[in-house]
C-alpha positions as CSV (number, residue, x, y, z in Angstrom):
1,M,-47.3,31.5,36.8
2,M,-47.8,29.7,33.5
3,H,-48.4,25.9,33.6
4,A,-48.7,23.4,30.8
5,L,-50.1,19.9,30.9
6,G,-48.9,17.0,28.8
7,I,-50.8,13.7,28.3
8,D,-49.4,10.5,26.8
9,A,-52.4,8.2,26.3
10,G,-51.7,4.5,25.5
11,G,-53.7,1.3,25.4
12,S,-52.6,0.1,28.8
13,R,-52.0,3.4,30.7
14,T,-52.2,7.2,30.3
15,R,-49.3,9.2,31.8
16,W,-49.5,12.9,32.5
17,A,-47.1,15.7,33.6
18,L,-47.6,19.3,34.6
19,V,-44.7,21.7,34.0
20,D,-44.2,25.3,35.2
21,A,-42.9,28.3,33.2
22,S,-39.3,27.0,33.6
23,A,-40.3,23.6,32.1
24,N,-39.8,21.9,35.5
25,V,-42.1,19.0,36.2
26,V,-44.2,19.9,39.3
27,A,-46.7,17.0,39.2
28,E,-47.1,13.8,37.3
29,G,-49.1,10.5,37.5
30,A,-50.8,7.7,35.6
31,A,-54.4,6.8,34.8
32,S,-56.2,4.1,32.9
33,G,-55.3,3.5,29.3
34,C,-57.4,5.0,26.5
35,S,-57.4,5.7,22.7
36,A,-58.6,8.4,20.4
37,L,-60.6,5.6,18.7
38,Q,-63.0,5.7,21.6
39,M,-64.4,8.9,20.2
40,H,-66.3,6.8,17.7
41,S,-68.8,5.5,20.3
42,L,-70.8,7.0,23.2
43,E,-69.4,4.3,25.5
44,G,-65.9,5.1,24.4
45,Q,-66.4,8.8,25.0
46,Q,-67.6,8.1,28.5
47,G,-64.4,6.1,29.0
48,L,-62.3,9.0,27.9
49,R,-64.1,11.4,30.2
50,A,-63.4,8.9,33.1
51,V,-59.7,9.0,32.3
52,W,-59.6,12.8,32.2
53,S,-61.4,12.8,35.5
54,Q,-58.8,10.5,37.0
55,I,-56.0,12.9,35.9
56,A,-57.9,15.9,37.2
57,A,-58.4,14.2,40.6
58,Q,-54.7,13.3,40.7
59,L,-53.7,16.9,39.9
60,S,-56.0,18.2,42.6
61,A,-54.5,15.7,45.2
62,Q,-50.9,16.5,44.4
63,L,-51.4,20.3,44.1
64,S,-54.1,20.9,46.7
65,A,-52.1,23.7,48.4
66,Q,-51.9,25.6,45.1
67,L,-55.5,25.2,44.0
68,P,-57.7,26.9,43.0
69,A,-55.1,29.6,42.1
70,L,-53.3,27.2,39.7
71,S,-54.6,27.2,36.1
72,I,-53.5,25.3,33.0
73,D,-52.5,27.6,30.2
74,S,-51.7,25.0,27.5
75,L,-52.3,21.3,27.0
76,H,-50.9,18.8,24.6
77,A,-52.3,15.3,24.4
78,G,-50.7,12.5,22.4
79,L,-53.1,9.6,21.9
80,T,-52.8,6.2,20.4
81,G,-55.2,5.8,17.5
82,F,-55.2,9.5,16.7
83,G,-55.1,10.2,13.0
84,A,-56.5,13.7,12.4
85,D,-57.6,16.8,14.2
86,D,-60.8,16.1,16.2
87,G,-62.7,19.1,17.3
88,A,-64.9,17.1,19.6
89,L,-61.9,15.6,21.4
90,R,-60.3,19.0,21.7
91,D,-63.5,20.4,23.2
92,M,-63.7,17.5,25.6
93,L,-60.2,18.0,26.9
94,A,-60.7,21.8,27.1
95,Q,-63.8,21.3,29.3
96,A,-62.2,18.6,31.5
97,F,-59.2,20.8,32.4
98,S,-60.7,24.3,32.1
99,V,-58.6,25.3,29.1
100,T,-59.7,27.2,26.1
101,P,-60.0,25.0,23.0
102,S,-57.4,27.0,21.1
103,A,-54.9,26.0,23.9
104,V,-55.4,22.3,23.4
105,H,-53.1,20.5,21.0
106,L,-53.4,17.0,19.7
107,S,-51.1,14.4,18.1
108,N,-50.6,10.7,18.0
109,D,-48.7,9.3,21.0
110,L,-45.7,8.2,18.9
111,E,-45.0,11.8,17.9
112,I,-44.5,12.9,21.4
113,A,-42.5,9.7,22.2
114,Y,-40.2,10.6,19.3
115,R,-39.7,14.1,20.5
116,A,-38.8,12.7,24.0
117,A,-36.0,10.7,22.4
118,F,-34.7,12.7,19.4
119,A,-34.7,16.1,17.8
120,P,-36.3,16.0,14.3
121,G,-34.0,14.4,11.8
122,E,-31.7,12.8,14.5
123,G,-32.7,9.2,14.7
124,Y,-35.3,6.4,14.6
125,L,-37.6,5.4,17.5
126,V,-39.0,1.9,17.7
127,Y,-41.8,1.7,20.2
128,A,-43.2,-1.5,21.7
129,G,-46.2,-1.1,23.9
130,S,-49.6,-2.6,23.4
131,G,-48.8,-2.1,19.7
132,S,-45.5,-1.8,17.8
133,I,-44.3,0.9,15.4
134,A,-41.2,2.8,14.3
135,A,-41.1,6.5,13.7
136,F,-38.9,9.1,12.1
137,I,-39.5,12.9,12.1
138,D,-37.3,14.5,9.5
139,A,-35.6,17.8,9.7
140,E,-38.6,19.5,8.1
141,G,-41.0,18.0,10.7
142,A,-42.6,15.4,8.4
143,F,-43.6,12.3,10.3
144,H,-42.7,8.9,8.8
145,R,-43.6,5.5,10.1
146,A,-43.2,1.7,9.7
147,G,-45.6,-0.7,11.2
148,G,-48.3,0.3,13.7
149,R,-51.1,-1.3,11.7
150,G,-53.0,-2.9,14.6
151,H,-52.9,-6.4,16.0
152,L,-55.3,-7.8,13.5
153,L,-52.8,-7.1,10.7
154,D,-49.4,-7.0,12.4
155,D,-48.0,-5.1,15.5
156,A,-45.4,-7.8,15.7
157,G,-43.2,-7.6,18.8
158,S,-45.8,-5.8,20.8
159,A,-47.4,-6.9,24.0
160,V,-50.7,-7.8,22.3
161,W,-48.8,-9.7,19.6
162,I,-46.9,-11.6,22.4
163,T,-50.2,-12.5,24.0
164,C,-51.7,-13.7,20.7
165,Q,-48.6,-15.8,19.9
166,A,-48.7,-17.4,23.3
167,L,-52.4,-18.3,23.1
168,R,-51.9,-19.6,19.6
169,A,-49.1,-21.8,20.8
170,I,-51.1,-23.0,23.8
171,W,-54.1,-24.1,21.7
172,R,-52.0,-25.7,19.0
173,M,-50.4,-27.8,21.7
174,E,-53.9,-28.7,22.8
175,D,-54.9,-29.7,19.3
176,V,-52.0,-32.2,19.2
177,A,-52.2,-33.5,22.7
178,P,-55.3,-32.4,24.7
179,G,-54.3,-31.5,28.3
180,S,-50.6,-30.9,27.5
181,A,-50.7,-27.1,27.4
182,R,-52.1,-26.7,30.8
183,H,-49.1,-28.6,32.2
184,S,-46.6,-26.3,30.5
185,P,-45.1,-23.3,32.4
186,M,-46.5,-20.9,29.8
187,G,-49.8,-22.6,29.6
188,Q,-50.2,-22.5,33.4
189,A,-49.2,-18.9,33.7
190,V,-51.4,-17.6,30.8
191,L,-54.5,-19.7,31.4
192,A,-54.5,-18.8,35.1
193,R,-54.9,-15.2,34.1
194,V,-57.4,-15.9,31.3
195,G,-59.7,-17.4,33.9
196,G,-59.7,-21.1,33.0
197,S,-58.0,-23.9,31.2
198,D,-60.8,-24.8,28.8
199,W,-61.3,-23.2,25.3
200,A,-64.5,-21.4,26.4
201,A,-62.4,-19.3,28.9
202,S,-59.8,-18.3,26.3
203,R,-62.5,-17.6,23.7
204,Q,-64.4,-15.4,26.1
205,F,-61.2,-13.5,27.0
206,M,-60.2,-12.9,23.4
207,Q,-63.7,-11.7,22.5
208,T,-64.2,-9.3,25.5
209,A,-60.7,-8.1,26.5
210,G,-59.7,-4.6,25.6
211,R,-56.3,-3.8,24.0
212,G,-54.8,-2.9,27.3
213,E,-56.0,-6.1,29.0
214,L,-54.6,-8.2,26.1
215,G,-51.3,-6.4,26.4
216,M,-51.1,-7.1,30.1
217,L,-51.4,-10.8,29.6
218,A,-47.9,-10.7,28.1
219,L,-46.6,-10.4,31.6
220,A,-47.7,-14.0,32.2
221,V,-45.7,-15.1,29.1
222,A,-42.7,-13.3,30.5
223,E,-43.1,-15.0,33.9
224,S,-42.8,-18.4,32.3
225,A,-40.0,-17.6,29.7
226,D,-37.1,-18.8,31.8
227,S,-38.6,-22.3,32.1
228,D,-40.6,-22.6,28.8
229,P,-38.8,-22.9,25.4
230,R,-42.0,-21.8,23.6
231,A,-42.2,-18.6,25.5
232,Q,-38.5,-18.0,24.8
233,Q,-39.1,-18.4,21.1
234,I,-41.8,-15.8,21.2
235,F,-39.5,-13.3,22.8
236,Q,-36.7,-14.1,20.4
237,Q,-39.1,-13.5,17.5
238,A,-40.3,-10.3,19.1
239,G,-36.8,-8.8,19.1
240,I,-36.4,-9.8,15.4
241,E,-39.7,-8.3,14.4
242,L,-38.9,-5.0,16.2
243,A,-35.5,-4.8,14.6
244,R,-37.3,-5.2,11.2
245,L,-39.1,-2.0,11.8
246,A,-35.9,-0.1,12.5
247,Q,-34.2,-1.7,9.4
248,V,-37.1,-0.5,7.2
249,L,-36.5,3.1,8.2
250,I,-32.8,2.8,7.9
251,T,-33.3,1.5,4.3
252,R,-35.6,4.3,3.5
253,F,-33.7,7.2,5.1
254,G,-30.2,6.2,5.8
255,D,-28.1,5.3,8.8
256,R,-29.0,7.0,12.1
257,P,-29.1,6.1,15.8
258,V,-31.9,3.8,16.9
259,I,-33.7,3.9,20.3
260,L,-35.9,1.0,21.4
261,T,-38.5,1.9,24.0
262,G,-41.8,0.9,25.5
263,R,-42.8,-1.4,28.3
264,A,-43.2,-4.4,26.0
265,A,-39.5,-4.0,24.9
266,T,-38.4,-4.8,28.5
267,L,-40.6,-7.8,29.1
268,H,-37.7,-10.2,28.7
269,A,-34.0,-9.8,28.0
270,L,-34.3,-12.0,24.9
271,I,-36.1,-9.1,23.1
272,E,-33.1,-6.8,23.4
273,V,-30.6,-9.6,22.6
274,H,-32.3,-10.5,19.3
275,F,-33.1,-6.9,18.5
276,R,-29.3,-6.0,18.8
277,A,-28.3,-9.2,16.9
278,S,-30.7,-8.5,14.0
279,L,-29.5,-4.9,13.5
280,G,-25.8,-5.7,13.9
281,D,-22.9,-3.8,15.4
282,Q,-22.9,-1.1,12.8
283,V,-26.1,0.5,14.1
284,S,-25.9,2.9,17.1
285,L,-28.5,1.5,19.5
286,A,-29.9,2.4,22.9
287,I,-32.7,0.8,25.0
288,R,-34.3,3.3,27.3
289,E,-37.5,4.4,29.1
290,N,-39.4,7.1,27.3
291,Q,-40.8,10.0,29.2
292,A,-43.3,11.1,26.5
293,H,-45.6,12.8,29.0
294,H,-42.8,15.1,30.0
295,A,-42.1,15.9,26.3
296,A,-45.8,16.5,25.7
297,A,-45.9,19.0,28.6
298,R,-42.9,20.9,27.4
299,W,-44.2,20.9,23.9
300,A,-47.4,22.5,25.3
301,L,-45.4,25.0,27.2
302,Q,-43.4,25.9,24.1
303,K,-46.7,26.5,22.2
304,A,-48.1,28.6,25.0
305,T,-44.9,30.7,25.2
306,T,-44.9,31.3,21.4
307,R,-48.6,32.2,21.5
308,S,-48.0,34.8,24.2
309,I,-45.2,36.6,22.4
């Protein structure tokens, strides 16, 4: 029986799903986060191989009764940071999952997230994870974007942006009144996870933390939001910034439904409140979880089926 594997690789986690010939999900799981940008260094490549090994081990554990008879016929991986076809990455995935390189398909992670939400031309997807971006795939299959420029430039509304805004606020408080930030709810929650209340600990964290680790610190901001007005302001602004991405695409391509998704979008209710308020009642809007790894697996199956005809 034919099987296809879909991988959705983001900064904080990598989800995967295996579907059978009828597009039913027969196994799924999650591994460490990763990025296509890791292909630019030997250390990064080792990290990618470790993620593929995690997925292979999970597959083996879930389907031990069917192995070794089970084989993967097609694979589609959507990775954050992916910008162009990469033969080395294709070969790495083919080797990790015993698939021929021609059966490995690559895209950015947002493209599969969009296909999990809409048919081409149907609507706009705003995704808030470690980064933030809005996407539209038109009826001809062309990919259009707004945002997604990385946290050094923007990524407003994302988990990493929330973390950076919180740390900025904390240390500005310290500039004005040394010792005050560590007594605020947000300061206590964030600095506890950073590893210390002095500047050296925050500096060390910001210089050494990966994108996924930076994004996870936003959870501490969320924990303090109900009792800290500064944290509330950050989540309010996050909703406004994410709505801006949707409005950009509406202005460029016309009115269509909007879906807001991604784990950062659900960190606090204030994000949705201000996202909706900024777009207004005239926009058809939904907030939902995105099963991009399922979409990737079914996309891989579709390509395998087309190839076999």
